[in-house]
C-alpha positions as CSV (number, residue, x, y, z in Angstrom):
1,M,106.4,80.4,126.8
2,N,105.1,79.4,123.8
3,R,107.6,78.3,121.7
4,L,108.2,80.0,118.0
5,H,106.1,79.0,115.4
6,I,107.8,78.3,112.1
7,L,104.9,78.0,109.2
8,I,106.5,78.8,105.0
9,N,104.9,78.9,101.7
10,P,107.2,76.6,99.9
11,L,106.0,78.6,96.8
12,A,106.6,81.9,97.8
13,G,109.2,84.0,95.3
14,G,108.6,82.2,92.8
15,G,109.3,78.7,94.0
16,K,112.6,79.7,96.1
17,A,111.3,79.7,99.6
18,R,110.6,75.8,99.2
19,R,115.0,75.2,99.2
20,L,114.8,76.7,102.6
21,V,112.7,73.3,103.3
22,P,115.6,71.5,104.6
23,A,117.7,74.3,106.8
24,L,114.5,75.1,108.3
25,Q,113.4,71.3,109.6
26,T,117.3,71.4,110.9
27,W,116.9,74.8,112.5
28,A,113.9,74.0,114.1
29,S,115.5,70.6,115.3
30,G,117.5,72.4,117.5
31,H,115.3,75.0,119.3
32,A,112.7,73.2,120.1
33,A,110.7,74.9,117.4
34,I,107.5,73.2,115.0
35,L,107.7,74.3,111.5
36,H,105.1,73.4,109.3
37,I,105.0,73.3,105.2
38,A,102.1,75.2,104.2
39,Q,100.2,72.6,101.4
40,D,97.2,74.2,101.0
41,I,95.0,77.2,102.4
42,P,92.6,75.1,104.1
43,G,94.8,73.1,105.8
44,T,97.1,75.6,106.6
45,L,94.1,78.2,107.9
46,A,93.6,75.4,110.3
47,W,96.7,74.5,111.5
48,L,96.7,77.8,112.6
49,D,93.9,78.3,114.4
50,S,95.4,75.0,116.7
51,V,98.5,77.1,117.7
52,P,97.6,78.3,120.7
53,S,96.7,82.0,121.3
54,G,99.8,84.9,121.8
55,S,102.6,82.7,120.1
56,T,104.6,84.0,117.9
57,V,104.3,82.7,114.4
58,A,107.3,82.8,111.8
59,L,105.8,83.3,108.3
60,V,108.3,82.3,105.5
61,G,107.1,84.2,102.4
62,G,105.8,87.4,101.5
63,D,103.4,89.9,101.6
64,G,101.2,87.8,99.4
65,T,101.6,85.1,102.1
66,I,100.9,87.5,104.6
67,N,97.5,88.7,103.1
68,Q,96.3,85.2,102.8
69,L,97.3,84.5,106.2
70,L,96.8,87.9,108.0
71,P,92.3,87.4,109.0
72,S,94.3,83.9,111.0
73,F,96.9,86.0,113.3
74,V,93.6,89.1,114.2
75,R,91.6,86.2,115.2
76,N,93.7,84.1,116.8
77,K,95.6,86.6,118.5
78,L,99.2,85.5,117.4
79,C,102.2,87.5,116.9
80,M,103.3,88.1,113.3
81,A,107.2,87.2,113.1
82,V,108.7,88.0,108.8
83,I,111.1,85.8,107.4
84,P,111.6,87.4,103.6
85,Q,110.8,85.3,100.8
86,G,108.8,86.6,98.8
87,S,108.9,89.2,95.4
88,G,107.4,91.8,97.5
89,N,108.9,92.0,100.8
90,D,106.9,95.7,101.2
91,V,105.4,94.4,105.1
92,A,109.3,93.3,105.8
93,R,110.4,96.2,104.8
94,A,108.6,98.5,107.5
95,L,110.2,95.6,109.9
96,G,113.9,96.1,109.7
97,V,113.9,92.6,108.3
98,A,114.3,92.9,104.4
99,G,117.5,92.4,104.6
100,L,118.4,90.1,107.2
101,R,119.4,86.6,106.7
102,W,116.8,83.9,107.2
103,D,118.5,82.4,110.9
104,A,118.8,85.6,111.6
105,A,115.5,86.8,111.1
106,L,114.1,83.0,113.5
107,Q,116.6,84.0,115.8
108,L,114.7,87.7,116.0
109,A,111.6,85.6,116.2
110,E,112.4,83.6,118.7
111,Q,114.0,86.6,121.2
112,G,112.4,89.8,119.6
113,T,109.7,91.4,122.2
114,P,105.8,91.5,120.6
115,Q,104.9,94.9,119.0
116,A,101.6,96.3,118.4
117,M,101.0,97.3,114.7
118,D,98.1,98.7,112.9
119,L,96.4,97.4,110.3
120,G,93.2,98.1,107.5
121,W,90.1,96.6,106.8
122,L,88.6,96.8,103.6
123,R,84.7,96.9,103.1
124,T,82.7,96.6,99.5
125,A,79.2,94.5,99.1
126,E,80.6,91.4,99.1
127,L,84.6,91.7,100.7
128,N,85.4,92.8,105.1
129,R,89.1,92.1,104.8
130,P,92.4,93.3,106.1
131,F,95.2,94.0,104.9
132,L,98.7,94.8,106.6
133,S,100.5,96.9,103.9
134,S,98.5,98.4,101.2
135,L,95.6,98.9,99.6
136,T,95.9,99.8,95.7
137,V,92.5,101.3,94.3
138,G,93.0,101.9,90.1
139,F,96.0,102.3,88.2
140,D,98.6,100.9,90.1
141,S,95.8,98.1,91.6
142,A,96.2,97.4,87.9
143,V,99.7,97.0,87.8
144,G,99.6,94.9,91.0
145,F,97.4,92.1,88.5
146,K,99.8,92.4,85.8
147,A,102.7,91.8,87.6
148,L,101.0,88.5,89.6
149,H,100.6,87.6,86.1
150,G,104.3,88.5,84.7
151,P,107.1,86.6,83.5
152,R,108.0,83.8,86.6
153,W,111.7,85.1,85.4
154,L,111.4,88.7,86.7
155,R,110.9,89.2,90.8
156,G,110.7,91.7,92.7
157,L,110.3,95.6,91.5
158,P,112.5,95.1,87.3
159,R,108.2,93.2,87.3
160,Y,106.5,95.8,88.7
161,L,108.0,98.2,86.2
162,L,107.0,95.4,83.7
163,A,103.4,95.9,84.5
164,T,103.5,99.0,85.0
165,F,104.7,100.1,81.1
166,R,102.3,97.1,80.1
167,E,99.8,99.1,81.9
168,L,100.7,102.4,80.3
169,T,99.4,101.1,76.9
170,A,95.8,101.5,77.4
171,L,95.9,103.3,80.4
172,Q,92.5,104.3,82.6
173,T,91.7,106.5,85.2
174,W,88.7,106.7,87.0
175,D,85.8,109.5,88.2
176,M,86.4,108.8,91.8
177,Q,84.9,111.2,95.0
178,V,86.9,110.1,97.6
179,A,86.2,111.4,101.3
180,L,88.5,111.1,104.5
181,D,87.1,111.0,108.4
182,G,84.2,112.1,106.2
183,V,85.6,115.2,105.0
184,P,85.7,115.2,100.7
185,V,89.4,115.7,100.0
186,H,89.3,115.0,96.1
187,Q,86.2,115.1,93.2
188,G,87.0,113.9,89.6
189,T,89.6,112.1,87.2
190,T,91.4,110.0,89.7
191,L,95.1,107.5,88.5
192,F,94.9,105.5,91.8
193,A,93.2,105.8,95.2
194,S,95.2,103.8,97.8
195,T,95.9,103.6,101.2
196,L,99.4,103.0,102.8
197,N,100.1,101.4,105.7
198,T,103.6,100.5,105.2
199,P,105.7,103.2,104.1
200,S,106.4,101.5,100.2
201,Y,104.6,99.1,98.2
202,G,105.3,97.0,94.5
203,S,108.1,95.9,96.1
204,G,110.0,99.0,97.3
205,M,108.1,101.9,96.0
206,P,108.3,104.6,98.1
207,A,104.5,105.5,98.3
208,V,104.0,107.5,101.0
209,P,107.7,107.6,103.1
210,H,106.5,109.2,106.1
211,A,104.2,106.1,106.9
212,L,104.2,104.8,110.5
213,T,102.7,101.6,110.6
214,N,102.2,102.1,114.9
215,D,100.2,105.3,114.7
216,G,97.2,104.5,114.8
217,A,95.9,106.1,111.4
218,L,96.2,105.0,107.5
219,D,98.4,107.0,105.1
220,A,95.9,108.4,101.4
221,L,98.1,108.1,98.0
222,V,95.5,109.5,95.8
223,A,96.7,110.8,92.6
224,G,94.1,113.2,90.1
225,D,93.9,113.3,86.3
226,F,97.3,112.4,84.9
227,N,97.7,111.2,80.9
228,T,99.8,108.1,79.5
229,V,102.9,110.3,79.2
230,Q,102.2,112.5,82.8
231,T,101.8,109.0,84.6
232,L,105.4,107.9,82.8
233,A,107.3,111.3,83.3
234,M,105.8,110.6,87.6
235,L,107.2,107.2,88.0
236,P,111.1,108.9,88.6
237,R,110.0,111.1,90.7
238,L,107.8,107.7,93.0
239,L,111.2,106.1,92.8
240,M,112.8,108.4,94.5
241,A,110.0,109.6,97.1
242,R,110.4,112.8,95.1
243,H,106.7,112.3,93.7
244,L,104.5,113.9,97.0
245,S,105.6,118.1,96.1
246,H,103.6,117.3,93.2
247,P,100.3,119.2,92.4
248,R,98.2,116.9,91.4
249,V,99.2,113.9,94.8
250,L,97.4,114.2,97.2
251,T,98.7,112.4,100.9
252,R,96.9,112.8,103.6
253,R,96.5,110.7,107.1
254,F,93.4,109.0,108.3
255,K,91.3,106.5,110.1
256,T,88.6,106.4,107.5
257,M,88.1,106.0,104.0
258,D,85.2,106.3,101.7
259,I,85.4,105.9,97.4
260,R,82.7,106.5,95.0
261,C,82.6,105.9,91.3
262,A,80.6,105.0,88.3
263,K,82.8,102.6,86.6
264,P,84.4,99.2,88.5
265,L,87.3,100.2,90.3
266,P,89.8,97.2,90.7
267,L,91.5,96.4,94.4
268,A,94.3,94.6,95.4
269,T,95.6,94.0,98.9
270,D,98.8,93.6,99.9
271,G,99.8,93.3,95.8
272,E,96.8,90.4,95.5
273,Y,93.8,91.2,93.3
274,V,90.4,90.7,95.7
275,G,88.3,91.8,92.8
276,E,85.6,95.0,91.5
277,T,83.5,97.4,93.0
278,L,81.7,100.8,92.4
279,S,82.1,102.2,96.0
280,L,84.3,100.6,99.6
281,S,85.5,102.0,103.0
282,V,88.7,101.4,105.1
283,Q,89.5,101.6,108.7
284,V,92.6,102.0,110.4
285,D,92.4,99.2,112.8
286,A,95.1,100.7,115.6
287,G,97.6,97.9,117.1
288,A,95.5,94.9,116.7
289,L,98.2,92.8,115.2
290,Q,101.7,91.7,117.4
291,V,104.9,91.8,115.4
292,I,108.6,91.7,116.0
293,R,110.1,94.1,114.4
294,R,114.1,94.9,114.1
């Protein structure tokens, strides 16, 4: 049986994860676990490459940490457990561990049985990268970018809401063509055309409440022509998961998505801004990652 490996990003949650280091060192020593404190991306990736295939690695961090390290987990066939210490924690919510204390989450990581989880792949002319929670395209990517650069003292959902209000002051829309599984489903003015694997994004916003992470599909969430006032009015509905009945909101399960646009579209994977593109494709990778669920 492989030993539990623990990887902490001390910068997660605005640096709050750093406070756990002494306790993690004590826990790891008492459980014969291997602890790695991330210092930089190259060193952390090299450490992950050294972990035996099939091992469980408990990530102490948030969605940003997960997104940066996800390719290594897939490539090295590692099982992911999440010890939530980030700002968003939408993957942790989907795995049922968002409310767990760090020691309870580690106990689950040590004793839990690996289960399969889907992931998505984003492909553009410049990018070929996986995501685990969400791919945002358009307005919600712009909000995420502002949230990443928001006040450090404001965390979680309040930070995303502040970023939303700031983005509304100069609202943009895009003329998109969206096809799901090869069938056109939307063309015209678009606020966003995003993909969910988990039910929530943006630190708990229930974007697609019925989304499943092990159904072999992803869920599209497309918002059509909304002006500033209409977008502001939609926000409470989104927070209460009542937005899907709006006539200009479309949601549908899919295996492949294609989006085209005449002007650059901002993109973010798992809340991390990754650039802009004029065209992109998305594909589900069913059961590609082993995870520990509660």
